[in-house]
VOKOL-335593 format. One record per residue (C-alpha): x, y, z; residue number from 1; residue in three letters. Coordinates in steps of 0.25 Angstrom, whole numbers, plus 2048, in hexadecimal, padded with zeros to 3 digits. Each point is the difference from the previous one (the first is absolute). Example, Ala and Ser with C-alpha at 12.3 -4.5 7.8 and 13.67 -1.06 7.14 Angstrom:
residues 2
SITE   X   Y   Z pos code
SITE 831 7EE 81F   1  ALA
SITE 806 80E 7FE   2  SER
END
This chain:
residues 366
SITE   X   Y   Z pos code
SITE 7DF 869 8A2   1  MET
SITE 80A 808 7F7   2  ASP
SITE 80B 7F6 803   3  SER
SITE 7F7 7F4 7FC   4  LEU
SITE 7FD 807 7F3   5  ILE
SITE 80F 802 7FD   6  HIS
SITE 803 7F1 804   7  VAL
SITE 7F5 7FB 7F6   8  LEU
SITE 805 809 7F5   9  VAL
SITE 80E 7FB 802  10  PHE
SITE 7FB 7F1 7FF  11  ILE
SITE 7F8 803 7F4  12  VAL
SITE 80C 806 7F9  13  GLY
SITE 809 7F4 804  14  LEU
SITE 7F6 7F7 7FB  15  VAL
SITE 7FF 807 7F2  16  ILE
SITE 810 800 800  17  VAL
SITE 800 7F1 804  18  LEU
SITE 7F6 7FC 7F6  19  ALA
SITE 807 807 7F5  20  THR
SITE 80D 7FA 803  21  ILE
SITE 7F9 7F2 800  22  SER
SITE 7FB 803 7F2  23  SER
SITE 80E 804 7FB  24  ALA
SITE 806 7F3 806  25  ILE
SITE 7F6 7F7 7FA  26  SER
SITE 802 806 7F3  27  THR
SITE 80F 802 800  28  PHE
SITE 806 7F7 80A  29  VAL
SITE 7F8 7F4 804  30  LEU
SITE 804 7F4 7F7  31  PRO
SITE 7F2 7FA 800  32  ARG
SITE 7F2 803 7FC  33  SER
SITE 7FA 80A 809  34  ALA
SITE 7F4 809 7FE  35  ARG
SITE 800 80F 802  36  SER
SITE 7F3 807 801  37  GLN
SITE 806 80D 7FD  38  LEU
SITE 807 7FA 7F3  39  ASN
SITE 7F2 7FA 7FC  40  ARG
SITE 7FA 80E 802  41  LEU
SITE 80A 807 7F8  42  VAL
SITE 7FF 7F6 7F5  43  PHE
SITE 7F1 7FF 801  44  GLY
SITE 7FD 80F 7FF  45  LEU
SITE 80A 801 7F4  46  LEU
SITE 7F9 7F4 7F9  47  ARG
SITE 7F2 806 802  48  ARG
SITE 805 80D 7FA  49  PHE
SITE 806 7F8 7F4  50  ILE
SITE 7F3 7F9 7FE  51  GLU
SITE 7F9 80D 7FF  52  PHE
SITE 809 805 7F5  53  ILE
SITE 7FD 7F3 7F9  54  PHE
SITE 7F2 804 7FE  55  ARG
SITE 805 80A 7F6  56  PHE
SITE 80A 7F7 7FA  57  VAL
SITE 7FB 7F5 7F6  58  LYS
SITE 80D 7FA 7F9  59  SER
SITE 808 7F5 808  60  TYR
SITE 80D 806 7FB  61  GLU
SITE 7FD 80D 807  62  ARG
SITE 7FB 7F9 80D  63  ARG
SITE 80C 7F8 800  64  ASP
SITE 809 80C 7FF  65  ALA
SITE 7F8 806 80C  66  ILE
SITE 801 7F4 808  67  MET
SITE 80F 7FF 7FD  68  ALA
SITE 802 80C 80A  69  TYR
SITE 7F6 7FA 80A  70  TYR
SITE 80A 7F8 809  71  ALA
SITE 80C 809 7FF  72  PRO
SITE 7F8 80D 803  73  VAL
SITE 7F9 7F8 80C  74  ALA
SITE 80D 7FB 805  75  LEU
SITE 807 80E 800  76  ILE
SITE 7F3 806 806  77  SER
SITE 803 7F7 80C  78  LEU
SITE 80C 808 804  79  VAL
SITE 7FA 80E 801  80  PRO
SITE 7F4 7F9 807  81  THR
SITE 809 7FB 80B  82  TRP
SITE 807 80D 801  83  TYR
SITE 7F3 807 802  84  VAL
SITE 7FB 7F6 80B  85  LEU
SITE 80D 800 807  86  ILE
SITE 800 810 800  87  SER
SITE 7F2 800 805  88  LEU
SITE 803 7F6 80B  89  GLY
SITE 80D 807 805  90  TYR
SITE 7F9 80D 800  91  SER
SITE 7F5 7FA 809  92  PHE
SITE 80B 7FC 809  93  MET
SITE 807 80D 800  94  TYR
SITE 7F3 807 804  95  TRP
SITE 7FE 7F7 80B  96  SER
SITE 80E 803 806  97  LEU
SITE 7FC 80F 7FE  98  ARG
SITE 80B 803 7F6  99  ALA
SITE 7F7 80C 7FB 100  GLY
SITE 7F3 803 7F9 101  ASP
SITE 7FC 7F5 7F6 102  TYR
SITE 805 808 7F4 103  PHE
SITE 80E 801 806 104  PHE
SITE 7FF 7F1 803 105  ASP
SITE 7FD 7FD 7F2 106  PHE
SITE 80B 808 7FB 107  ARG
SITE 80A 7F9 80A 108  LEU
SITE 7FB 7F3 7FB 109  SER
SITE 802 803 7F2 110  GLY
SITE 80D 806 802 111  SER
SITE 805 7F4 808 112  SER
SITE 7FA 7F5 7F6 113  LEU
SITE 806 807 7F4 114  LEU
SITE 80D 804 807 115  THR
SITE 7FE 80E 7FC 116  LEU
SITE 804 806 80E 117  GLY
SITE 7F9 80D 7FF 118  TYR
SITE 7F9 7FE 80D 119  THR
SITE 808 7FC 80C 120  ALA
SITE 7FA 7F8 80C 121  PRO
SITE 801 803 80E 122  GLU
SITE 801 7F6 80C 123  GLY
SITE 806 7F2 801 124  TYR
SITE 7F3 7F9 7FD 125  ALA
SITE 7FC 808 7F4 126  ILE
SITE 80F 800 7FB 127  THR
SITE 800 7F1 801 128  ALA
SITE 7F3 7FF 7F8 129  LEU
SITE 805 809 7F6 130  SER
SITE 80C 7F8 7FE 131  PHE
SITE 7F8 7F3 7FF 132  SER
SITE 7F7 806 7F5 133  GLU
SITE 80C 805 7F8 134  ALA
SITE 806 7F2 800 135  MET
SITE 7F2 7FA 7FC 136  LEU
SITE 800 809 7F4 137  GLY
SITE 80E 7FC 7FB 138  LEU
SITE 7FC 7F1 803 139  ILE
SITE 7F4 801 7F7 140  MET
SITE 808 806 7F4 141  VAL
SITE 80B 7F5 802 142  GLY
SITE 7F6 7F5 800 143  LEU
SITE 7F9 805 7F3 144  LEU
SITE 80E 801 7F9 145  ILE
SITE 803 7F2 805 146  ALA
SITE 7F2 7FA 7FD 147  TYR
SITE 7FF 804 7F1 148  LEU
SITE 80C 7F8 7FB 149  PRO
SITE 7FB 7F4 807 150  THR
SITE 7F2 802 7FA 151  MET
SITE 805 802 7F2 152  TYR
SITE 809 7F4 800 153  SER
SITE 7F4 7F7 803 154  ALA
SITE 7F8 808 7F5 155  PHE
SITE 80C 7FD 7F6 156  ALA
SITE 800 7F1 804 157  ARG
SITE 7F1 7FF 7FE 158  ARG
SITE 800 807 7F2 159  GLU
SITE 80B 7F9 7FA 160  GLN
SITE 7F8 7F3 801 161  ALA
SITE 7F4 807 7FB 162  VAL
SITE 807 806 7F4 163  ASN
SITE 807 7F2 7FC 164  MET
SITE 7F2 7F9 801 165  LEU
SITE 7FC 808 7F3 166  GLU
SITE 80A 7F8 7F8 167  VAL
SITE 7FA 7F3 804 168  ARG
SITE 7F1 803 803 169  ALA
SITE 7FD 80C 7F6 170  GLY
SITE 7FA 80D 803 171  ASN
SITE 7F6 800 808 172  PRO
SITE 806 7F3 806 173  PRO
SITE 7F7 7F4 7FE 174  ASN
SITE 801 7F0 801 175  PRO
SITE 7FE 7FD 7F1 176  TYR
SITE 80C 809 7FC 177  ASP
SITE 809 7FB 80B 178  MET
SITE 7FD 7F1 7FE 179  LEU
SITE 801 800 7F1 180  SER
SITE 80D 808 800 181  ARG
SITE 806 7F8 80A 182  PHE
SITE 7FC 7F3 7F8 183  ASN
SITE 807 806 7F3 184  ARG
SITE 80C 805 806 185  ILE
SITE 804 7F8 80D 186  HIS
SITE 7F7 7F5 801 187  GLY
SITE 7F5 7FE 80B 188  LEU
SITE 80A 7F7 808 189  ASP
SITE 808 80D 803 190  LYS
SITE 7F4 807 807 191  LEU
SITE 805 7FA 80D 192  GLY
SITE 80B 80A 801 193  ASP
SITE 7F7 80C 7FD 194  TYR
SITE 7F6 7FC 80B 195  TRP
SITE 80C 801 80A 196  LYS
SITE 803 80E 7FC 197  THR
SITE 7F2 805 802 198  TRP
SITE 7FF 7F8 80D 199  GLU
SITE 80C 809 805 200  ILE
SITE 7F9 80C 7FA 201  TRP
SITE 7F3 7FE 808 202  PHE
SITE 808 7FE 80D 203  ALA
SITE 808 80D 7FD 204  ASP
SITE 7F3 808 7FD 205  VAL
SITE 7F9 7FA 80C 206  GLU
SITE 80B 805 809 207  GLU
SITE 803 80D 7FA 208  SER
SITE 7F2 805 7FD 209  HIS
SITE 7FB 7FD 80E 210  THR
SITE 80C 806 806 211  THR
SITE 800 80C 7F6 212  LEU
SITE 7F1 801 7FD 213  PRO
SITE 801 80C 7F7 214  ALA
SITE 807 7F7 7F6 215  LEU
SITE 7F3 7FA 7FD 216  VAL
SITE 7FC 80D 7F9 217  PHE
SITE 80D 803 7F9 218  PHE
SITE 7FC 7FE 7F1 219  ARG
SITE 809 7F9 7F5 220  SER
SITE 808 80A 7F7 221  PRO
SITE 7F7 7FC 7F5 222  ARG
SITE 7F1 802 801 223  SER
SITE 7FC 7F2 7FA 224  GLU
SITE 808 7F9 80B 225  ASN
SITE 7FD 7FD 80E 226  SER
SITE 805 7F7 80B 227  TRP
SITE 7F2 7FA 804 228  ILE
SITE 7FC 7FD 7F2 229  THR
SITE 80E 7F9 7FD 230  SER
SITE 7FD 7F8 80D 231  ALA
SITE 7F3 7FC 7FB 232  GLY
SITE 805 7FB 7F3 233  ALA
SITE 80B 7F8 806 234  ILE
SITE 7F6 7F9 80A 235  LEU
SITE 7F6 7FD 7F5 236  ASP
SITE 80B 7FA 7F7 237  THR
SITE 804 7F8 80B 238  ALA
SITE 7F2 7FB 803 239  SER
SITE 7FE 7FD 7F2 240  LEU
SITE 80D 7F8 7FF 241  THR
SITE 7FC 7F8 80C 242  LEU
SITE 7F2 7FD 7FD 243  SER
SITE 7FF 7FF 7F0 244  SER
SITE 80E 7FE 7FA 245  ILE
SITE 804 7F2 7FD 246  ASP
SITE 80E 800 806 247  ILE
SITE 806 7FA 80C 248  PRO
SITE 7FB 806 80E 249  TYR
SITE 809 80C 803 250  GLU
SITE 801 802 810 251  PRO
SITE 806 80E 7FE 252  SER
SITE 7F4 805 7F8 253  ALA
SITE 7F7 7FC 80D 254  ALA
SITE 80A 807 809 255  LEU
SITE 800 80C 7F7 256  CYS
SITE 7F1 801 801 257  ILE
SITE 800 7FE 80F 258  ARG
SITE 80B 80B 802 259  ALA
SITE 7F7 809 7F7 260  GLY
SITE 7F3 7FF 807 261  PHE
SITE 807 801 80D 262  LEU
SITE 807 80D 7FC 263  ALA
SITE 7F3 806 7FB 264  LEU
SITE 7F8 7FC 80C 265  ARG
SITE 80B 807 809 266  LYS
SITE 7FE 80C 7F8 267  LEU
SITE 7F1 7FF 801 268  ALA
SITE 801 7FE 80F 269  ASP
SITE 808 80D 801 270  TYR
SITE 7F5 808 7F8 271  PHE
SITE 7F4 7F9 808 272  ASP
SITE 7FB 7F9 7F3 273  ILE
SITE 7F7 7F4 802 274  SER
SITE 802 7F3 7FA 275  TYR
SITE 7FC 7F1 801 276  PRO
SITE 808 7FA 80B 277  VAL
SITE 800 7F2 7FB 278  ASN
SITE 7FA 801 7F2 279  PRO
SITE 7FC 7F3 7F8 280  THR
SITE 7FA 7FF 7F2 281  TYR
SITE 7F4 800 7FD 282  PRO
SITE 7FB 804 80E 283  THR
SITE 808 80D 7FE 284  THR
SITE 7FE 805 7F1 285  PRO
SITE 80B 806 7F8 286  ILE
SITE 7FF 80C 7F6 287  THR
SITE 806 7F8 7F4 288  VAL
SITE 7F5 7F9 7F8 289  THR
SITE 800 7F3 7FA 290  ARG
SITE 7FF 806 7F2 291  ALA
SITE 80C 808 803 292  GLU
SITE 808 7F4 805 293  TYR
SITE 7FC 7F8 7F4 294  ASP
SITE 804 80B 7F6 295  GLU
SITE 80E 800 806 296  VAL
SITE 801 7F1 800 297  ILE
SITE 7FC 800 7F1 298  ARG
SITE 80A 80A 7FC 299  LYS
SITE 80B 7F8 808 300  LEU
SITE 7FC 7F3 7F9 301  GLU
SITE 801 807 7F2 302  GLU
SITE 80E 805 804 303  ALA
SITE 804 7F2 802 304  GLY
SITE 800 7FF 80F 305  ILE
SITE 7FC 7F3 806 306  PRO
SITE 7F3 801 807 307  ILE
SITE 7FB 7F5 80A 308  VAL
SITE 7F4 7F8 7FB 309  ALA
SITE 7F6 802 80C 310  ASP
SITE 7FC 80E 7FD 311  ARG
SITE 7F6 800 80B 312  GLU
SITE 80A 7FC 80B 313  LYS
SITE 80A 80A 7FA 314  ALA
SITE 7F6 80B 802 315  TRP
SITE 7FD 7FC 80E 316  THR
SITE 80E 7FF 803 317  ASP
SITE 803 80E 7FA 318  PHE
SITE 7F5 806 808 319  ALA
SITE 805 7FA 80C 320  GLY
SITE 80D 807 7FF 321  TRP
SITE 7FA 80D 7FB 322  ARG
SITE 7F6 801 80C 323  VAL
SITE 80C 802 80A 324  ASN
SITE 804 80D 7FA 325  TYR
SITE 7F4 805 7F7 326  ASP
SITE 7FA 80A 80A 327  ARG
SITE 80C 806 805 328  VAL
SITE 806 802 7F2 329  LEU
SITE 7F4 807 7FB 330  LEU
SITE 7FF 809 80C 331  VAL
SITE 80F 804 800 332  LEU
SITE 7FE 803 7F1 333  CYS
SITE 7F5 80A 804 334  THR
SITE 808 806 80B 335  LEU
SITE 80C 803 7F7 336  VAL
SITE 7F8 803 7F4 337  MET
SITE 807 7F6 7F8 338  ALA
SITE 800 800 7F0 339  PRO
SITE 7F6 7F8 7F9 340  GLN
SITE 805 7F1 800 341  THR
SITE 7F9 7F3 7FD 342  PRO
SITE 7FB 7F8 80C 343  TRP
SITE 804 80B 80A 344  SER
SITE 7FD 80F 7FF 345  SER
SITE 7F6 7FE 7F4 346  ASP
SITE 7F6 7FB 80A 347  ARG
SITE 804 807 80D 348  ALA
SITE 7F7 80C 7FE 349  SER
SITE 7F5 7FA 808 350  LYS
SITE 809 801 80D 351  PHE
SITE 800 80D 808 352  LYS
SITE 80D 805 805 353  ASN
SITE 803 7FC 80F 354  PRO
SITE 800 80A 80A 355  PRO
SITE 80D 808 801 356  LEU
SITE 7FC 808 80C 357  PHE
SITE 7FE 7FA 80E 358  PHE
SITE 801 7F1 802 359  LYS
SITE 7F2 7F9 7FF 360  LYS
SITE 7FE 7F2 806 361  LYS
SITE 802 7F7 7F4 362  ARG
SITE 7F7 7F4 7FE 363  LYS
SITE 805 7F4 7F8 364  HIS
SITE 7F7 7FA 7F6 365  LEU
SITE 7FC 7F2 801 366  HIS
END
């Protein structure tokens, strides 16, 4: 019976170590989107703590300053969390091999993992375990050092486009400023090249933010900017261009919208956010009202931009494009606590944050 208990304890320790290694691999090494329940737990617990602090903080500026620390702190917290779990798992295995009492086993585990060397193992099996634990400790540190430059490189690419958007789309970014300024400076016929740039940006965000999901929560250097509200402004501007502006049809705008809503949906899938699978308007409503649409169209017309004659069809076409990304855009704005921006975060408060703890079965809306 005593031998059986030791075998079970060894298996439990081994499972803890393997699960922790799996979490580290999915975070640092695996070049594709992969969920780690341990990572979700760490990020989720810290987010709940921050939301508790927000009860005492009213201004957006102070909340933004607090949220700026959320992703970096959660990311750095993963390493000590992994170290504690690996140390715990190995101490179970040392105990099962009768290295000593549990306090000695814990000291041996910590000494090996942190390569301190103040506790020496005895026996071939225990020595081999000790060496493997020391190797894992060094690997964890090496992976983190290699991981951070990759992540910040993706962050820099994302933010360069976000900062440049202010030049054309104002602050906060909005379709009216972008279209009217483009019309004055470049001419609307030059929009095609711009849609291609943002199509590439959406593809890059989809790949980097699902592979390195902590990037979703990394905030822009300036509190009034956000990658998700910039995405919304581009998508709305492209939707207005295709539906309501009386210029030749631009396929690159349609491709930009498709790249955009596919990227946002992939992020929604990662965070278990529900959204309509094949939405159509008016079966699936949108959060932009007809009055808001008409107001923007009126301002564009006053700015000298040609508007299509059939306004009813233009509204229906705009809603038909917007419905593809309406819900995922707003929920992601809530998730990252985006700054107030027209047609996106300004109406996202009715959505609750998706769960950041253990995965729940996601139900797509119809």
